C-alpha positions in Angstrom: 1.8 11.7 -17.5 1.7 7.9 -18.1 -0.7 5.7 -16.2 -0.4 2.4 -14.3 -3.0 -0.3 -13.8 -3.5 -1.9 -10.4 -5.7 -4.4 -8.7 -6.3 -6.6 -5.7 -5.0 -10.2 -5.7 -8.2 -11.8 -7.0 -8.8 -9.1 -9.7 -12.2 -8.1 -8.4 -11.0 -4.5 -7.7 -9.1 -2.8 -10.5 -8.1 0.7 -11.2 -6.0 3.0 -13.4 -3.9 5.7 -11.8 -1.7 8.5 -13.1 2.0 7.6 -12.5 2.9 10.9 -10.9 3.1 10.1 -7.2 4.2 12.8 -4.7 5.5 10.6 -1.9 6.6 7.0 -1.4 7.1 6.0 2.2 7.9 2.7 3.9 6.1 3.0 7.3 7.4 0.8 10.1 4.9 2.0 12.8 3.3 -0.7 14.8 -0.1 0.0 13.3 1.2 -0.6 9.8 2.9 -3.8 10.9 -0.5 -5.0 12.2 -2.4 -3.7 9.1 -0.1 -5.4 6.6 1.0 -8.4 8.7 4.6 -7.6 7.6 7.5 -5.4 8.6 6.2 -2.2 7.0 3.6 -0.7 4.8 4.8 0.5 1.3 2.5 3.3 0.4 2.5 5.9 -2.4 0.6 9.1 -2.0 -1.1 11.2 -4.7 -4.1 13.5 -5.5 -7.4 11.6 -5.3 -8.3 12.8 -8.8 -5.5 10.7 -10.2 -7.4 7.4 -9.9 -10.1 5.9 -12.1 -11.8 2.8 -10.7 -12.3 0.2 -13.4 -14.1 -2.5 -11.4 -15.1 -3.7 -7.9 -15.6 -0.5 -6.0 -18.5 -2.1 -4.3 -16.3 -4.9 -3.0 -14.0 -2.5 -1.1 -14.3 -2.6 2.7 -12.8 0.3 4.7 -11.7 0.3 8.3 -10.8 3.4 10.3 -9.2 2.7 13.6 -11.2 4.5 16.3 -9.3 7.3 17.9 -6.3 7.1 15.5 -5.4 8.5 12.1 -5.0 5.1 10.5 -7.2 3.5 7.9 -7.2 0.5 5.7 -9.1 -0.5 2.7 -9.2 -4.0 1.2 -11.0 -6.3 -1.2 -13.8 -8.1 0.6 -13.3 -11.3 -1.4 -9.6 -12.0 -0.7 -8.4 -9.3 1.7 -5.8 -7.5 -0.5 -5.1 -3.9 0.3 -6.3 -1.4 -2.2 -6.1 2.5 -2.6 -8.0 4.6 -0.1 -8.6 8.3 0.7 -7.1 9.8 3.8 -9.5 10.7 6.6 -9.3 14.3 5.4 -10.2 13.2 1.8 -7.3 15.2 0.5 -4.7 12.4 -0.2 -5.0 9.0 -1.9 -2.9 6.3 -0.3 -1.9 3.6 -2.8 -0.4 0.3 -1.5 2.7 -0.1 -3.8 2.0 -3.9 -4.1 -1.4 -3.2 -5.7 0.3 -1.7 -8.8 1.0 -3.8 -11.9 3.9 -1.6 -13.0 6.7 0.5 -11.6 5.8 3.8 -9.9 7.4 7.1 -11.0 9.4 7.4 -7.8 11.4 5.1 -5.6 10.9 4.9 -1.8 11.9 8.2 -0.2 12.3 7.1 3.3 11.6 4.6 6.2 9.3 6.4 8.6 8.7 5.5 12.2 12.1 3.7 12.0 12.3 3.4 15.8 9.2 1.2 15.8 10.6 -1.3 13.2 10.2 -5.0 14.0 13.1 -6.3 16.1 13.9 -8.9 13.4 13.9 -6.4 10.5 17.7 -5.6 10.5 18.6 -9.3 10.7 16.3 -10.1 7.8 18.1 -7.5 5.5 21.3 -9.6 5.6 19.8 -13.1 5.0 20.4 -15.0 1.7 18.0 -14.2 -1.2 16.2 -16.9 -3.3 14.0 -16.6 -6.4 11.6 -19.2 -5.1 10.6 -21.2 -2.0 13.6 -22.7 -0.2 13.7 -26.5 -0.7 
């Protein structure tokens, strides 16, 4: 199984991970919208043994939302999301944007679709640009 490198935006946290993900979900729940500040979270899921931390583990901050099954982990220097263990410790959640390469699987579904942002469907049909709009 090949491996991918990944990191936070500033490079403080870096890791290597086996490119053999089990699931790839785009989650549109309200909690993921708040966690990411975007329309959805793009998370891959794998076995916790598949990751090797290369640097910055001490810079990771984890937040567990009290009374809910939602967590978030991020670099304390710039705030980028990084991989984290599920509350059970049995699954590693990997934010797709933290990877420096292409994962072994494509997104498999849009979960919590009924909670998607009101503007999401409109955004899908807007023009596409390769840089900032001038």
